[in-house]
C-alpha positions as CSV (number, residue, x, y, z in Angstrom):
1,M,24.2,-29.6,12.0
2,I,23.3,-28.2,15.4
3,R,25.1,-29.9,18.2
4,S,23.7,-27.9,21.1
5,P,22.0,-30.0,23.8
6,N,19.5,-27.2,24.4
7,K,16.1,-28.7,23.3
8,L,14.7,-25.2,22.9
9,I,17.1,-24.6,19.9
10,R,15.3,-25.6,16.7
11,D,17.1,-28.6,15.3
12,D,15.7,-28.0,11.8
13,F,17.6,-24.7,11.5
14,T,20.7,-24.6,9.3
15,A,23.2,-21.8,9.4
16,T,23.7,-22.3,5.6
17,P,22.2,-19.1,4.1
18,S,18.8,-19.5,2.6
19,L,19.7,-17.1,-0.3
20,H,16.8,-14.7,0.2
21,T,17.4,-13.2,-3.3
22,S,15.7,-16.1,-5.1
23,A,13.3,-13.7,-6.8
24,Q,13.5,-13.5,-10.6
25,V,14.6,-10.1,-11.8
26,A,13.9,-9.1,-15.4
27,V,14.4,-6.0,-17.4
28,V,11.5,-5.7,-19.8
29,R,10.3,-3.1,-22.3
30,E,6.8,-2.9,-20.7
31,L,5.5,-4.1,-17.4
32,D,3.0,-6.9,-17.5
33,E,0.2,-5.5,-15.3
34,A,-1.8,-8.7,-15.4
35,T,0.9,-10.6,-13.5
36,L,2.0,-7.9,-11.0
37,D,0.7,-7.0,-7.6
38,A,2.2,-3.5,-7.5
39,I,3.8,-1.1,-9.9
40,G,6.2,1.7,-8.9
41,V,6.9,4.8,-10.9
42,L,9.9,7.0,-10.1
43,V,9.0,10.7,-10.0
44,T,11.4,13.7,-9.8
45,S,10.3,16.8,-7.9
46,D,10.6,18.9,-11.0
47,G,10.1,18.6,-14.7
48,A,7.3,16.7,-16.5
49,L,5.5,13.8,-14.7
50,P,5.9,10.3,-16.2
51,A,3.2,9.3,-18.6
52,D,2.0,6.6,-16.1
53,V,0.8,9.3,-13.7
54,D,-2.6,10.7,-14.5
55,L,-2.5,13.4,-11.8
56,D,-0.8,16.8,-12.0
57,R,1.6,18.4,-9.6
58,A,-1.1,20.4,-7.8
59,A,-3.1,17.2,-7.1
60,L,0.0,15.4,-5.8
61,E,0.9,18.4,-3.5
62,R,-2.6,18.4,-2.1
63,V,-2.1,14.9,-0.8
64,G,1.4,15.8,0.5
65,F,3.5,14.1,-2.1
66,E,6.3,16.4,-3.3
67,A,8.6,13.6,-4.7
68,K,11.2,14.1,-2.1
69,P,13.9,11.4,-2.1
70,G,12.5,8.2,-0.6
71,S,8.9,9.4,-0.3
72,T,6.1,7.2,-1.5
73,L,2.4,7.6,-2.4
74,V,0.4,4.4,-2.7
75,L,-2.6,4.8,-5.0
76,P,-5.1,1.9,-4.9
77,T,-6.8,1.0,-8.2
78,A,-10.2,-0.5,-8.8
79,T,-8.6,-3.4,-10.7
80,G,-5.1,-4.4,-11.4
81,P,-2.0,-3.7,-9.4
82,L,-1.4,-1.0,-6.8
83,L,0.3,2.1,-8.2
84,V,3.1,3.6,-6.1
85,L,4.7,6.9,-6.8
86,V,8.3,7.0,-5.5
87,G,10.1,10.3,-5.0
88,L,13.6,10.9,-6.5
89,G,14.1,14.5,-5.6
90,A,15.4,17.1,-8.2
91,A,16.2,15.7,-11.6
92,T,19.7,17.2,-11.5
93,E,20.4,15.3,-8.2
94,V,19.5,11.8,-9.4
95,D,22.5,9.5,-9.1
96,V,23.1,5.8,-8.4
97,A,22.5,6.1,-4.7
98,A,19.2,7.9,-5.3
99,L,18.0,5.1,-7.6
100,R,19.0,2.4,-5.1
101,N,17.2,4.3,-2.3
102,A,14.1,4.8,-4.5
103,A,13.8,1.1,-5.3
104,A,14.2,0.3,-1.6
105,A,11.4,2.8,-0.7
106,F,9.2,1.2,-3.3
107,T,9.8,-2.3,-2.0
108,R,9.1,-1.3,1.6
109,A,5.9,0.4,0.6
110,T,4.7,-2.9,-1.1
111,A,5.7,-5.4,1.7
112,R,2.6,-7.5,1.0
113,S,3.3,-7.8,-2.7
114,A,5.3,-10.8,-4.1
115,R,5.4,-9.6,-7.8
116,I,6.4,-6.0,-8.4
117,G,7.4,-3.8,-11.3
118,L,9.3,-0.5,-11.3
119,R,9.5,2.1,-14.1
120,A,12.4,4.6,-14.2
121,S,12.2,7.5,-16.6
122,S,15.0,9.6,-15.2
123,L,18.4,8.0,-14.6
124,G,20.4,11.2,-14.4
125,D,23.9,10.6,-15.6
126,T,23.9,7.0,-14.6
127,D,24.3,4.4,-17.4
128,A,21.8,1.7,-18.0
129,A,23.8,-1.2,-16.4
130,T,24.7,0.7,-13.3
131,A,21.2,2.0,-12.9
132,A,19.7,-1.5,-13.2
133,Q,22.2,-2.9,-10.8
134,A,21.3,-0.2,-8.2
135,L,17.6,-0.7,-8.6
136,T,17.9,-4.4,-8.2
137,E,20.1,-4.1,-5.1
138,G,17.7,-1.6,-3.5
139,A,14.6,-3.7,-4.2
140,L,16.1,-7.0,-2.9
141,L,18.0,-5.7,0.1
142,A,15.1,-3.7,1.4
143,R,12.9,-6.8,1.4
144,Y,15.5,-8.9,3.3
145,R,14.3,-10.4,6.6
146,F,16.0,-13.0,8.8
147,D,13.0,-15.2,9.3
148,A,14.7,-18.6,9.5
149,L,13.7,-19.0,13.2
150,R,10.2,-17.5,12.9
151,R,7.1,-19.6,12.5
152,T,5.6,-17.1,10.1
153,P,7.6,-14.6,7.9
154,R,7.1,-10.8,8.5
155,D,6.9,-9.8,4.9
156,V,5.8,-11.5,1.7
157,P,8.9,-12.8,-0.1
158,L,9.6,-11.4,-3.5
159,S,9.1,-13.8,-6.4
160,R,9.5,-11.5,-9.3
161,V,10.8,-8.0,-10.0
162,E,10.4,-6.4,-13.4
163,L,12.3,-3.2,-14.3
164,V,11.6,-0.8,-17.2
165,L,14.3,1.8,-17.8
166,D,12.8,4.2,-20.4
167,D,15.1,5.0,-23.3
168,A,17.9,2.7,-22.0
169,D,19.6,-0.2,-23.7
170,V,17.7,-3.3,-22.6
171,E,20.6,-5.7,-22.9
172,Q,22.9,-3.4,-20.9
173,A,20.3,-2.9,-18.3
174,A,19.7,-6.7,-18.1
175,A,23.4,-7.3,-17.5
176,G,23.4,-4.7,-14.7
177,A,20.3,-6.4,-13.1
178,D,22.2,-9.7,-13.2
179,T,25.1,-8.1,-11.4
180,G,22.8,-6.6,-8.8
181,L,21.2,-10.0,-8.2
182,V,24.6,-11.4,-7.4
183,T,25.7,-8.6,-5.2
184,A,22.4,-8.5,-3.3
185,R,22.6,-12.2,-2.8
186,A,26.1,-11.9,-1.4
187,A,25.1,-9.1,1.0
188,S,22.1,-11.2,2.1
189,I,24.4,-14.2,2.8
190,A,26.5,-12.0,5.0
191,R,23.4,-10.8,6.8
192,D,22.2,-14.3,7.3
193,L,25.4,-15.4,8.9
194,A,25.7,-12.3,11.2
195,N,22.0,-12.6,12.2
196,S,22.4,-16.3,13.2
197,P,22.3,-16.8,16.9
198,P,25.6,-17.8,18.5
199,G,24.2,-21.2,19.6
200,H,23.4,-22.0,16.0
201,L,26.5,-20.8,14.3
202,T,29.8,-21.8,16.0
203,A,33.3,-21.6,14.5
204,T,33.1,-25.2,13.3
205,E,29.7,-24.6,11.7
206,M,31.0,-21.4,10.0
207,A,33.6,-23.6,8.4
208,D,30.9,-26.1,7.3
209,V,29.0,-23.2,5.7
210,A,32.1,-22.1,3.9
211,V,32.7,-25.6,2.4
212,D,29.1,-25.7,1.2
213,L,29.2,-22.2,-0.3
214,G,32.6,-23.0,-2.0
215,A,31.1,-26.0,-3.7
216,R,28.1,-23.9,-4.8
217,F,29.9,-20.8,-6.1
218,G,33.2,-22.1,-7.4
219,F,36.0,-21.3,-4.9
220,D,38.3,-23.5,-2.9
221,V,38.0,-23.9,0.9
222,E,40.6,-25.3,3.3
223,V,39.6,-25.7,6.9
224,Y,42.2,-25.8,9.8
225,D,41.1,-27.4,13.0
226,K,42.6,-26.8,16.4
227,Q,45.4,-29.3,16.1
228,Q,46.5,-27.9,12.8
229,L,46.4,-24.4,14.3
230,I,48.7,-25.6,17.1
231,E,51.1,-27.1,14.5
232,L,51.0,-23.9,12.6
233,G,51.6,-21.8,15.7
234,C,48.6,-19.5,15.4
235,G,48.9,-18.3,18.9
236,G,46.5,-15.4,18.6
237,L,43.5,-17.4,17.5
238,L,44.4,-20.2,19.9
239,G,44.8,-17.8,22.8
240,V,41.4,-16.1,22.3
241,N,39.8,-19.6,22.1
242,Q,41.2,-20.8,25.4
243,G,38.2,-20.0,27.4
244,S,35.7,-21.7,25.1
245,T,34.3,-25.2,24.9
246,E,34.0,-24.7,21.1
247,E,37.0,-25.4,18.9
248,P,38.4,-22.6,16.8
249,R,38.6,-22.8,13.0
250,M,40.7,-21.0,10.4
251,V,39.1,-21.1,7.0
252,R,41.2,-20.3,4.0
253,L,39.4,-19.4,0.8
254,R,40.8,-19.1,-2.7
255,Y,39.3,-17.9,-6.0
256,T,41.3,-18.6,-9.1
257,P,40.2,-16.7,-12.2
258,P,40.3,-18.2,-15.7
259,G,43.3,-17.0,-17.6
260,E,46.2,-14.9,-16.4
261,P,45.4,-13.2,-13.0
262,T,45.8,-9.4,-12.8
263,G,47.1,-9.7,-9.3
264,H,46.7,-11.5,-6.0
265,L,44.4,-9.8,-3.4
266,G,44.2,-11.0,0.2
267,L,41.1,-10.5,2.3
268,V,41.1,-11.1,6.1
269,G,37.9,-11.2,8.2
270,K,37.5,-11.2,12.0
271,G,35.3,-14.1,12.9
272,I,34.5,-13.8,16.6
273,M,31.4,-15.9,16.7
274,Y,30.4,-14.5,20.0
275,D,32.3,-11.9,22.1
276,S,31.6,-11.8,25.8
277,G,34.8,-9.8,26.2
278,G,36.5,-12.7,28.0
279,I,37.9,-11.9,31.4
280,S,37.5,-8.2,30.5
281,L,33.7,-8.9,30.4
282,K,31.6,-6.4,28.5
283,P,29.4,-4.4,30.8
284,S,25.9,-4.3,29.4
285,D,23.2,-6.7,28.2
286,P,22.4,-4.6,25.1
287,M,26.1,-4.8,24.1
288,H,26.1,-8.6,24.7
289,L,23.1,-9.1,22.6
290,L,24.8,-7.6,19.6
291,M,28.0,-9.7,20.0
292,K,26.7,-12.5,17.8
293,M,27.5,-10.1,15.0
294,D,31.2,-9.8,16.0
295,M,32.0,-12.2,13.1
296,G,30.5,-9.7,10.6
297,G,33.9,-9.2,9.0
298,A,34.4,-12.9,8.3
299,A,30.8,-13.1,7.1
300,S,31.4,-10.3,4.6
301,V,34.7,-11.9,3.3
302,L,33.0,-15.3,2.9
303,A,30.0,-13.7,1.1
304,T,32.3,-11.8,-1.2
305,F,33.7,-15.1,-2.5
306,T,30.2,-16.2,-3.6
307,A,30.2,-13.4,-6.2
308,L,33.6,-13.5,-7.7
309,R,33.2,-16.2,-10.3
310,A,29.7,-15.0,-11.4
311,L,31.1,-11.5,-12.0
312,G,34.3,-12.6,-13.7
313,A,36.8,-11.2,-11.3
314,S,40.2,-11.2,-13.0
315,A,42.5,-11.3,-9.9
316,T,43.3,-14.3,-7.7
317,V,41.7,-13.7,-4.3
318,S,42.6,-15.4,-1.1
319,G,40.7,-15.1,2.1
320,W,41.3,-15.9,5.8
321,L,38.4,-16.3,8.2
322,M,39.6,-16.4,11.8
323,C,36.8,-18.0,13.8
324,T,36.3,-18.6,17.5
325,D,34.2,-17.2,20.3
326,N,35.7,-15.3,23.2
327,M,34.5,-16.6,26.6
328,P,35.4,-16.2,30.3
329,S,36.2,-19.5,32.1
330,G,38.8,-21.1,34.2
331,S,40.9,-21.8,31.1
332,A,40.5,-18.4,29.5
333,Y,43.5,-16.3,28.6
334,K,44.2,-13.5,31.1
335,L,45.4,-10.0,31.3
336,G,49.1,-10.1,31.4
337,D,49.4,-13.3,29.4
338,V,51.8,-13.2,26.4
339,L,50.7,-14.9,23.2
340,T,52.9,-15.8,20.3
341,A,51.6,-14.9,16.8
342,F,52.2,-17.0,13.7
343,G,55.7,-15.9,12.7
344,G,57.0,-15.5,16.2
345,T,55.9,-12.0,17.4
346,T,55.1,-12.0,21.1
347,V,52.1,-10.0,22.3
348,E,51.3,-8.9,25.8
349,V,47.5,-9.1,26.6
350,R,46.4,-5.9,28.3
351,N,42.7,-6.5,27.6
352,T,41.0,-9.7,26.6
353,D,38.2,-7.7,24.9
354,A,40.8,-6.4,22.4
355,E,40.7,-9.9,20.9
356,G,39.8,-9.3,17.3
357,R,43.3,-7.9,16.5
358,L,44.8,-11.0,18.1
359,V,43.1,-13.4,15.8
360,M,43.7,-11.2,12.8
361,M,47.5,-10.9,13.3
362,D,47.9,-14.5,12.5
363,A,46.0,-14.2,9.3
364,I,47.8,-11.1,8.2
365,V,51.2,-12.8,8.6
366,L,49.8,-15.8,6.7
367,A,48.6,-13.6,3.9
368,N,52.1,-12.1,3.6
369,E,53.6,-15.5,3.6
370,A,51.2,-16.5,0.7
371,G,52.7,-13.6,-1.4
372,V,49.6,-11.5,-1.8
373,D,50.0,-8.2,-3.6
374,A,47.7,-6.3,-1.2
375,I,45.6,-7.0,1.9
376,V,42.2,-5.6,2.8
377,D,41.0,-6.6,6.3
378,I,37.5,-6.0,7.7
379,A,36.5,-6.3,11.3
380,T,34.0,-5.1,13.9
381,L,37.1,-3.9,15.8
382,T,36.6,-0.9,18.0
383,G,33.9,1.0,19.8
384,A,36.0,4.1,19.1
385,S,35.1,3.9,15.4
386,L,31.4,3.8,16.4
387,M,31.8,6.8,18.7
388,A,33.6,8.8,16.0
389,L,31.6,8.0,12.9
390,G,28.3,6.5,14.1
391,Q,26.3,3.7,12.4
392,L,26.4,4.8,8.8
393,T,30.2,5.2,8.2
394,A,33.0,2.8,8.6
395,A,36.5,3.9,9.6
396,L,39.2,3.3,6.9
397,F,42.9,3.1,7.6
398,G,45.8,2.1,5.4
399,N,49.4,2.5,4.3
400,D,48.9,2.8,0.6
401,D,47.1,5.7,-1.1
402,T,46.3,3.7,-4.3
403,L,44.7,0.9,-2.4
404,I,42.8,3.2,-0.1
405,A,41.5,5.1,-3.1
406,T,40.3,1.9,-4.6
407,V,38.3,1.1,-1.4
408,E,37.0,4.7,-1.4
409,R,35.8,4.4,-5.0
410,A,34.1,1.1,-4.2
411,A,32.4,2.6,-1.2
412,A,31.1,5.5,-3.3
413,V,29.7,3.1,-6.0
414,T,28.0,0.9,-3.4
415,D,26.8,3.7,-1.0
416,E,28.5,2.0,1.9
417,Q,30.1,5.0,3.5
418,V,33.7,5.0,4.7
419,W,35.9,7.8,6.1
420,R,39.6,7.7,6.1
421,L,41.2,8.3,9.5
422,P,44.9,9.0,10.1
423,L,47.3,6.1,10.8
424,E,49.2,8.4,13.2
425,R,52.6,6.8,13.8
426,K,53.2,8.9,16.9
427,Y,50.6,6.8,18.8
428,R,52.5,3.6,18.1
429,K,54.6,3.9,21.3
430,Q,51.4,3.3,23.2
431,L,51.6,-0.3,22.1
432,D,55.1,-0.8,23.5
433,S,55.5,-3.6,26.0
434,E,58.0,-4.1,28.7
435,I,57.9,-7.9,28.4
436,A,56.8,-8.7,24.8
437,D,57.3,-7.3,21.3
438,I,54.0,-5.4,21.3
439,A,50.9,-5.0,23.5
440,N,47.4,-5.5,22.2
441,L,46.0,-2.2,23.7
442,G,47.1,1.4,23.6
443,G,45.9,4.3,25.7
444,P,42.4,5.7,26.5
445,Y,42.2,7.8,23.3
446,A,42.3,7.2,19.5
447,G,41.4,3.6,20.0
448,A,40.5,3.0,16.4
449,T,43.9,4.3,15.4
450,T,45.9,2.3,17.9
451,A,44.0,-0.9,16.9
452,A,44.9,-0.1,13.2
453,L,48.5,0.5,14.2
454,F,48.6,-2.9,15.9
455,L,47.5,-4.6,12.7
456,H,49.9,-2.5,10.7
457,H,52.8,-3.9,12.8
458,F,52.1,-7.3,11.2
459,V,51.4,-6.0,7.7
460,G,54.9,-4.6,7.1
461,E,55.3,-3.0,3.7
462,T,52.5,-4.8,1.9
463,P,49.8,-2.4,0.6
464,W,47.0,-2.6,3.1
465,A,43.6,-1.2,3.9
466,H,41.7,-1.8,7.1
467,L,37.9,-1.4,7.5
468,D,36.6,-1.0,11.0
469,I,32.9,-1.8,10.8
470,A,32.0,-1.8,14.5
471,G,29.4,0.9,13.9
472,T,28.0,-0.2,10.5
473,M,27.6,-3.9,11.2
474,Q,24.0,-3.5,12.2
475,A,21.0,-1.2,11.9
476,D,18.6,-0.4,14.8
477,S,15.7,0.1,12.4
478,D,14.8,-0.3,8.7
479,D,16.5,2.4,6.7
480,L,15.8,2.1,3.0
481,W,18.0,-0.8,1.7
482,R,19.5,-1.3,5.2
483,S,17.2,-3.8,6.9
484,K,17.0,-3.9,10.7
485,G,19.7,-6.2,12.2
486,A,22.9,-7.2,10.4
487,T,23.6,-5.1,7.4
488,G,26.2,-7.2,5.6
489,F,28.3,-4.0,5.4
490,G,31.4,-4.2,3.4
491,T,30.4,-7.2,1.3
492,R,29.6,-5.1,-1.8
493,I,32.7,-2.9,-1.1
494,L,35.0,-6.0,-1.1
495,I,33.3,-7.4,-4.3
496,E,33.9,-4.1,-6.1
497,V,37.5,-3.9,-4.9
498,A,38.1,-7.5,-6.0
499,R,36.6,-6.8,-9.4
500,Q,38.8,-3.8,-9.9
501,F,41.9,-5.1,-8.4
502,Q,44.9,-5.0,-10.7
503,L,48.5,-5.0,-9.7
504,A,50.3,-1.9,-10.9
505,R,53.0,-3.0,-13.3
């Protein structure tokens, strides 16, 4: 699959995700200590201790364990598996996020264990299915590592996870664990793609991955090559691609539910496989190093499709992945150039590093032409969103309160934080151009808003939500279920939005 002539690039590497979440996850009535390497027990900071804990509160406090959220205490045993106490905090504050975080803390504390079991006695107000899903996600996502190019893995891969939820319905919990396995697998696929080096995952190879995943997970894939894009008139994607020796690809995805669909949702993902900034070259090596992840939006959209059939999504879902790299060369597009988007809108290029919106404008018009009922786009779009909200919260914009509320609910369920920023129309005049219909860059301030306003120009009246994940695309260090590197942020949000999507009638 790898076409690079660089002999230092491993030719046995494939960009197709390795599906890290191959571990078996089982909800059981009792943990089988004879087959497990480690057992975790969730402990609240108040109330009675679980029966599995032979120590009292005073003894735990003497060793510094106060059951604060995410804290762990590893207790070796003479025989049998390790015992790990995992803090949940106050019993009244236990929610789905606390359960996910606790499972992640347990998994990180047992990085050398392949077979683990976890007992939860306190679920707060969380139902059995939701609790089991969160525990499964936390355990699997925390153990994620991108080790495809390492000679030896950093952690022991999980082979089995057993869950006991005291006093909960086992069948409901098992269904929740199955859902968690699907969503964690999808997020891991997005992480795999975004972590892949740019020399190993080009636009054409991203299209190959999509074809493979479509065959595996039951969705249709249509790939558009450069000549087809020329015939379509996708001037945004083609313009950004001008400086590259690698061809662009537009990948259209389609999931068709069994039975009558409840609506038609369009998902658009920015797929800049590597972003140098083009002629407007990015200034620093650290920034360049992260730019292999500038396709994180497309990765999340593609990964979302791997979950839809398994989770029985009832809406038709179409996706557009706009894939190219953005490189400086003698043929690169230049400041002052005018590109023509699909549909005929002309765009003055004021900065070649504002390229994501240029490739996405083609897709948004195509989504409208396809008759979708709503559009959600996701992109590592602006440094302004990172500066405003940091690395834990994505910027959310939109033109429809109902759709925005759906995204916000999905974010709350998945603990992938979003914050709505204003789509202030007064800033729209910053995008006015003297020589074209619109310019691709506004003024020095409110960059996340002017970028969203640019996309909104192509959306028209279609209900639309825009996720700017420039800050949340990667983690600098391990943080509970967020593993260092690409986070796959937005995948589980989009899955939840697609599952809940229903056209108002």
